[in-house]
C-alpha positions in Angstrom: -167.1 87.0 38.2 -167.3 87.9 34.5 -165.8 91.2 33.5 -164.4 91.9 36.9 -160.9 92.4 35.6 -161.8 95.2 33.2 -158.8 97.4 32.4 -156.3 95.0 33.7 -153.2 94.3 31.5 -151.9 90.7 31.6 -148.9 89.4 29.8 -148.6 85.7 28.9 -145.1 84.5 28.0 -145.0 81.0 26.6 -143.4 79.3 23.6 -146.5 77.1 23.2 -149.1 78.7 21.0 -151.8 76.5 22.6 -151.0 77.8 26.1 -150.8 81.4 25.0 -154.1 81.1 23.2 -155.8 79.3 26.2 -154.6 81.9 28.7 -155.4 84.8 26.4 -159.0 83.5 25.8 -159.6 83.0 29.5 -158.3 86.4 30.4 -160.1 88.3 27.6 -163.4 86.7 28.7 -163.1 88.5 32.0 -162.2 91.8 30.6 -158.4 91.7 30.6 -156.2 93.3 28.0 -153.7 90.6 27.0 -150.2 90.9 25.6 -148.5 87.7 24.5 -144.8 86.9 24.0 -143.2 83.8 22.6 -140.1 83.9 24.8 -138.2 86.0 27.4 -136.5 88.2 24.8 -139.9 88.9 23.1 -141.4 89.7 26.5 -138.7 92.0 27.6 -139.1 94.0 24.4 -142.8 94.4 25.1 -143.0 94.9 28.9 -141.8 98.6 28.8 -144.3 99.5 26.1 -147.3 97.7 27.6 -146.6 97.9 31.4 -148.7 94.8 32.4 -150.3 94.6 35.8 -149.4 90.9 36.0 -147.1 88.5 34.1 -147.6 84.8 33.5 -144.3 83.2 32.4 -143.6 79.6 31.2 -140.4 78.1 32.7 -139.2 76.0 29.8 -138.6 78.3 26.8 -135.8 78.6 24.3 -133.2 81.4 24.4 -134.2 82.9 27.8 -136.1 80.6 30.2 -138.8 81.6 32.7 -136.4 81.8 35.6 -134.0 84.2 33.7 -137.0 86.2 32.4 -138.4 86.5 35.9 -135.1 87.5 37.4 -134.6 90.2 34.8 -138.1 91.6 35.4 -137.7 91.6 39.2 -134.2 93.3 38.9 -135.7 96.2 37.0 -136.8 98.9 39.4 -139.8 99.9 37.1 -141.2 96.3 37.2 -139.9 94.8 40.4 -143.4 95.1 42.0 -145.2 93.6 39.0 -146.5 90.1 40.1 -144.8 87.3 38.1 -146.6 83.9 38.0 -144.5 81.0 36.9 -146.2 78.4 34.6 -144.8 74.9 34.4 -145.6 71.3 33.7 -143.0 70.5 36.4 -144.4 70.3 39.9 -141.2 69.5 41.9 -140.2 71.2 45.1 -136.9 72.2 43.5 -138.7 74.0 40.6 -141.0 75.9 43.0 -138.0 76.9 45.2 -136.0 78.1 42.2 -139.0 80.1 41.1 -139.1 81.8 44.6 -135.4 82.5 44.5 -135.7 84.5 41.2 -138.6 86.4 42.7 -141.8 84.8 41.3 -144.9 85.5 43.2 -146.7 82.2 42.5 -146.3 79.0 40.7 -149.1 77.4 38.6 -148.8 73.9 37.2 -149.9 73.2 33.7 -152.5 72.5 32.7 -153.9 75.3 34.8 -157.6 75.9 35.3 -159.5 79.1 34.7 -160.0 79.4 38.4 -156.3 79.1 39.1 -155.5 81.7 36.5 -158.1 84.2 37.8 -157.3 83.3 41.4 -153.6 84.3 40.8 -154.8 87.7 39.5 -157.2 88.2 42.5 -154.4 87.3 44.9 -151.7 89.5 43.5 -153.2 92.5 41.7 -154.6 95.0 44.2 -155.4 97.8 41.8 -155.8 98.4 38.1 
């Protein structure tokens, strides 16, 4: 399993430094290139430059939340096919449904495991 994601670009958008670091460490260990962003505005500024293959986005963030960020990404023709995985400590049906409505491809509940994170990449990224 190690290094099987060589060359893959992942973006992690979360206002929690701990979550960003955790996800970044897990992803780098398997060969991913990782770009992090502290909120939706930060992410939108970086997406065009880095063109990630997959995006992990926290829901609860200041300024631009995960739902708004996901909707903006999915409404951009250049990035509409980029998988967006929602990250949240909320596990309600409403939260999951709202994530689907804005176009998210999957919903992971925090704290997520290494296997869940890598499983999302395996499931949604077909090519690098």
